[in-house]
N, C-alpha and C positions, 0 to 999 in steps of 0.2 A: 504494499500500500505507500503510495506517495505521501510526501508531506503535506501538499495540498489537500490531498483526499483525507488525511488524518485531521488536518486542522478544519476542513468543512464538517467533519463528523463532531469535533469539538465544539465548533461555533453553533451546530444545530442543537447540541446537548444543552449549550448554554441558553440559546433562545427557549428551549422547552422548559429549562429550569425558571427562566424569567416568567414567561407565561404562566407556569403553574404557581409561582410566586405572587405575579398579580391576580391570578384568578383567586388565589387563597387569600390575599388582602382584601378583594373585593367581597368575597364571601363573608368574611370576618365582619367588615364594615356593615353590610347589609343586615346580618344578624345582630350586630352589637347596636344598631340604632334602628329598632322595629319602626315600622312605618304607620301603624294604625294607633289614633289617639282615641281613649275611650270618650264618650260623650259626657260622662259623669266627672265632675271637675272636683268632686268631694274627697273622702276617704279612698285609700288604695283599694281598688276591686279585688274581690276574691272569688274563687271559683272551686266547686267540688266536682267529683267524679260520678258520672252514671256508669256504674261499673259491670252492671249484667242486663241484659235486655232479651226478652223472650216474647215473641209475638208482636202484636201491634203496640206500639208506644209513642205517643206524640209529645212534642217539645214546643213550647211557646214562651214568648216573653212579652209581657206588656199588651196581651192580647193579640200579638203577633206570630202567627205559627211559623217556626223555623223549620220544622219538619214534621210529616205524619210517620214516618218510619224511622225512628231514633234508632242509633246504633250506640254499642258500649264504648266508653271512653270519651264521650262528648263531654266538654266542659260546662257546668252549669253555673250560672250567675245569680246574684239575687234577683228576685222577681220571676225566676223560672217556675213555669207550671208543667209537671208531668203527670201524663193522663193515660191509663191503660186500657186496652181494649177488650173485647169479649174473652179472648185467651191471651191478653198480654200481661207480662210481668215484668218488674223493674226493679234494680237495687241502686241505691246512692250510698257512696262511701265518702265520709268525712275525714279531714286530715288526721284526726286523733284516733281514727278506727271506729268510730259510731257509724251506724248503719240506719238506713231507712229503706223499706221495703214495701211495694206495692202488689197486692194480688189483682186479678182480672177486674176490670170496671170500678177502677178506683182513680183518686187523683189527688195530688199535693202541690203546694206551691211553697218555694223558698222563700218566705216573705221577709226574713232578716238574714243575712250573709256577710258579716263585716267582720273586720279585725282579723288577728292572727294570735296564736298560742294562747295564754291566759287571759288576753284581753278580747279575745273572739266572741261573737255574739252571733248565735243562730237560731232563727225561730222556723219551724216547719208547721204550716198549715193543711191538714188532712181535711179536704173538702167534700169526700164522698167514698164509699167503699171500705175495704179493709186494709189496713196498714200495720206493719211491725216495726219497731223501734228499739235499737241497741245503743244505749248512750254509755259512753265509757266512763264519764265522770273523772274522780281521782285528784281534781284540784290543778293539774298541769294545763288544763284547757279551759276555754270561757264556757259561758252558760249555753245550753242548748234547751229550748223549749219546744213543745208540740201542742198545738191547737186543734180543736175538733168542735165544731158547732160555736156555742157560746163558752167552752171550757178551755181552761190552759192546764197543762200539765208540765209539772217541773220535777226533777229527780235529784236524788241524793246518792252520789257513787254510782258505781256500775249497776244499771238497771235494764231489764229486757221487759217490753210490754207491747200489747196488742191492742190497736183500737178498731171498734167496729162502729161505723157510721152509716151503715145500711139502713137502720132505723133511728131517726132523730129522737133525742138528742144526742144519743149515742152510749156507748159501753167501754169500759177499759178493763183489760186483764193484766195484772202484773205478774210475770214469771217469775223474775228474780230481782232483788234490790228494793228500793222504795220510792214512792213516787207520791206527789201531792197535786191534788185536783181542786180547781177553782171554777164556779160557774157563775160570773158576775158577784154579786153580793149574796147570793142564794146558798151556795155549798161551798163548804171547805173541809176536805177531808183527805187522810193520810191512808196509802194502801201500801202493804208490804207483800213480800214475795208470796204468791200462792193465793192472793185475793183478788177479787173482781168487782166492779162496780157498774151498775146499770141505773142511768139518769131517767127520770120520769118525763114523758111528754105532756102529762096532764097538769103537773105541779112542779115547777121549778125549785121548790123547797125539798123535794122528796126524792129519794135514791134506794136503790137496793144494794147492800153490800154483803158479800158472800165470800166464805173462808175457802172457796173452791174455785176451781177455773173450768168452765165447760169447754173441753176441745172442739177445735175447729178443724175442718178439713185442710185448710192451709197452713196448719202448725208444722206439719211435715215438711212442706217445702221450705220454710224459714229455717228448720232444723238443718236439713240438708245443705243448705247454703253456708250455714255456720260451720259444718263439717268439712265442707270444700275448702272453706277459706283456712280453717285449722290445719288441714293436711298440707295447703300450701306453704304455711307459716313454719311447717316443720323444716322446710330447707333455707331458713334465715342464716343469713352470714352476718359479720359484723360490719360490712361495708356501709351501712347506712349511717351509723355513729357519726354524728358531727356534722351530717350533710344536710339537715333540716327536716322537720316533719317526720321525726325517727318513728312514730307510731303509726303513719300513714300505710294502709294495707298495699298501696301500689308498690312499695319496696319488695314486699313478698313475692309480687309477680315476677319481678326481675331475679329475685334468688332462684326461684324455681324455674325459669326458662332460659336460664344462660349463666356465665360465670363472671366473677369479679377479679379484678387484678390491681395490686397496689403497686403503681408503676412510679419510679423515680422521677421527679420533676414534671409529672403529668397528674398525680394524685390518683383516686380511684377511677378505673375504668370497667366498664361493663360491656360485654359482647352477647348476644343471643346465640343459641346453638345453631341458628340458621346462617348465621354470617360465616360458617366455614366454606359457604359456597360463593366464590368470587362475584357472582352474578346477582347476588342478593343485595337488595336497594332498601336502605330504611324508609324510603319513601315509594315503595313499589306497591302498596296495598293500602287503601283508606278511601278517605272522603273530605271534600270540602264542605263545610255547613257554614251557613250565613248566620251570624248571631248579631243583634241588634247592638249597636255600640262598637262592635270589633269587626264588623264585615265577615269575610269567610276566614274561618279558623281550621286548622288541620285536625282530623279525627283518623287515628291510626285504624288499620284493620287487623293489626297484631292483637291477640288477647292481652298482652302485657304492655300494649302501647299507650301508656298515659304519660307517666313522669319524664320520659325520653323525649318528649315532643312539648313540655312545657317549661322545661327549664334545661340548663347544660347545654352540649353542643355534641354533635356526631361528628367524628374524624375518621378518614382513612389512614390506617397505619401500614407502612410497607410491609409485606411479608406477614402480616396478620390479618388485616382486613378492616371491616367496620367495628367501631367501637364508641361507646356514649360515655363521656365525661361530664359528671355533674358540675365541675369546676370546684374552685376555691370557695366560692359561697354556696356552694351546694343548692338546694331546692328549697331554701327557707323563703325564697320570693319567687313566685312564678313570674314569667313574663309580664303578665297583666298587672303584677303588683305595683309596678310604675305608672300603670294607666295606660301601657301601650302593649300592642301585639304585634309581632311580625309575622312571616310568613313560615319559612322552613329554619331549622336550626342547623345548618350544615358549616362547619368550620373549615375543614380541609377534606376535599374529595380527591379521588385519583384523577389523574389528567383525562381530562373530556368528560368527566362526569357532570352532568347539569339536574338539579332538583327539579322538581314540578314547579310550574308557574302558578302563583296563587290568582284565582280568578278576580276580574274587577267587579266589585259591587255593584249591582244595577242602581241608578238613581231611584227608581221607583220600582222596589221589589215585588215580585208576583207572590202572592199568597196562597198556599204555602210555597216558601221559598225551595224546600227540599235539599236534598244532597246532591253533590256532584262526586260520583264515584271515580276513583282512580286506579288504573290496573297497568303498571307500567312493567315493560319486560326489558330491564337494561342489560347490557352486555358488558361485564366487568372485564379487567385485565387478564390475560392468559397466565395466570399465576395460580399455583396449587397452595391452598391455605390450610393451616393446622386446625383440627378439631377443635369446637370449644365444648371442654366437658370438666368435670370436678377435680380431675388428677393430673392432666398432661401440662408440663410448663411449655410457656409460648415466648417469642421475642416480640416487645411492643417497645417502639421508639428506642430501640438499640440496647434494650435491657432485657435479660431473661427474668420472667416472673412466673409463679406458680399461682393458680387458682386459689382464691381464699375458700377455705373449708366450712361445712356447716355448722353453726354452732351447737352446743350440747342441747338436746331435745328437752323442751320446757316440760316440767313435770305434768304427768297425766292426772286428771282430777277423776275421783271415784265417782262415777255416775249411778252407781246403784244405791245411793243414798240421797236423801233431799233434807238441807236444815232448813227448818221452819224459822219464822221470824223470831219466836220466842226461844230459840236455841234447841228445840227439840229435834234428834236425829232420827229420820224416818228410814226404815230399810225396806228396799223392794226387793221381792223374792218371787221368781217366778210369773211374774206378771201380777203378783198382788203387792199389797202395802200394809205394813205392820207397824204399830207405834204403842209405846207404852204410855205416854200421856201427851197432853196437849192436843192442837188440832191435827186431824187425819192429813196424810200426804196429798200431794196435788200431782195428778199427772200432767207433765208440763215440759219444760224446754231443755233441749240438749244442745250445747254449744261451747265455745272456748270463753274463756273469762281471764282475767288477771290473776296472777298469784296472790293468794291470800284473799280474795272476794269470797263473801258467804252468800248464803241464799242459794246455792246450787241445786237443782232440779233434775230429776231423771224421770224418762218415760215409764208409764206403767199404769196399771189399772187401779185407780185410787177412789175410795168411797167419798161420796159427796158429803162436805160439811154442811151444816145449818146456815141459812142465810136469813138476813132480816132487813127490814125496811126501816129507813131512817128519815127523820125530818131536820134538816140543817137547824141550829141554833143559830141565835143572833152573835154568840161568842165563838163561833168556828167549832170544829170537830163534828161529832154526830151524837144524836140522841135515839134511843131505840124507841120504836113505837109499836112495838108488837111483831109478831113472827110473819112468815107467809114469803110469797117469791121465791125464786129458784136463780137469782143471778141474772145475767145478761141472756135474753133469748136469742140464739144463735145455732145455726145447723152444726152437727157434729158429724165425725166420720173418719174414714181411713185417709191417707194422703192422696192429695189430687182432687180436682173438682172445684166447680166454682162456690162462692159463698152466697148464702141466701139471705 
């Protein structure tokens, strides 16, 4: 090869490097300065995750329908209304691990969604149907309130409850923890794990308090969702420590579907198992969803695709492939935390990579605006990339690193017993319930809970405790005015099926 030829090759390589550096700088600039400004100039906006969708689910904001066919991973802002169809189900995850779940033919609105951490404030209004609410509490997060009809529910510590608004003015069942219910100035009552309350439509001062819970056909679905999340949490690593929102269940999605690497000069880098294919594209599958105030936002089609598209940066690492780095600031503040939201968060891609273009928001949006599906088939570099597993070391940014290992499995809870609010331990044997004293056990909730939490319950056939009808007194609490009643009237039965 002549010197001129060699020099030409070197000059070509330099041009490619300069082009790559320019493209990298441009991408960083575009990502570092998001282009969409929120309409609200007040406090920094906050969003939570629509974490699971089954069947028809509608999302609307301020009376404007965003989509009639909602998909998981959609960010939900204050004022968002979620409505499920005849066979629709939806789950919303909050940053601290709290949950809200809707069964078919139900609706709720995120009426208040502000602040962060201990200063956050959340209020959910159930407008119809049947909803389940799991509130983490614990003092490290702000207040979470649930409204239904004229009633307001607040909780103390970890609490799991079911609200039925099929028949106004509604009924509440507390599977675990403690809840306080107020209905205007007429009713003020405390409920503990294993108790249920049915409000009276005829007399706002009257309600029925039962020391048992009638099972509902959707209790099994709620329990199954908790079991699935608990199984996913079993793969937890220590990667999210110090990266903000450490209690967010979305971190567990990453632990369960990829590998974390602690890379010198880079910090924590996560890569999904699918990224071992050089043709895999972090923006290969998903949707653009038009959101009032933010225009089109990206909704990933990957089951784990929430946090890696709301904070941090995707980068291509030579001889390794795609990885996502939360960055030094982690995910304490999402992109919209400063009142802005950009298109895609790709810092450095391989030469020739182009992320999808963000659609231009229409001047006069069509209602409903719907989703714009994205299904890209990119061709990556002709290289062989290492597998993304929990054991194989890899090279990232010039360093040999080993995947982070799963932390010790958290303690398993004995679901064969129930701890009642008065401290009595109930033992369930062969589908029956036995107790020496206190209230009978309650067939109830199966799910995960923080270590040290009390009021755990287990499935089983339990005798129904007596119920009583009360009339609210002017001093709060409740006053018995005779027996009768049987708690909230609601259909019962095995898992699945609509509520009545």
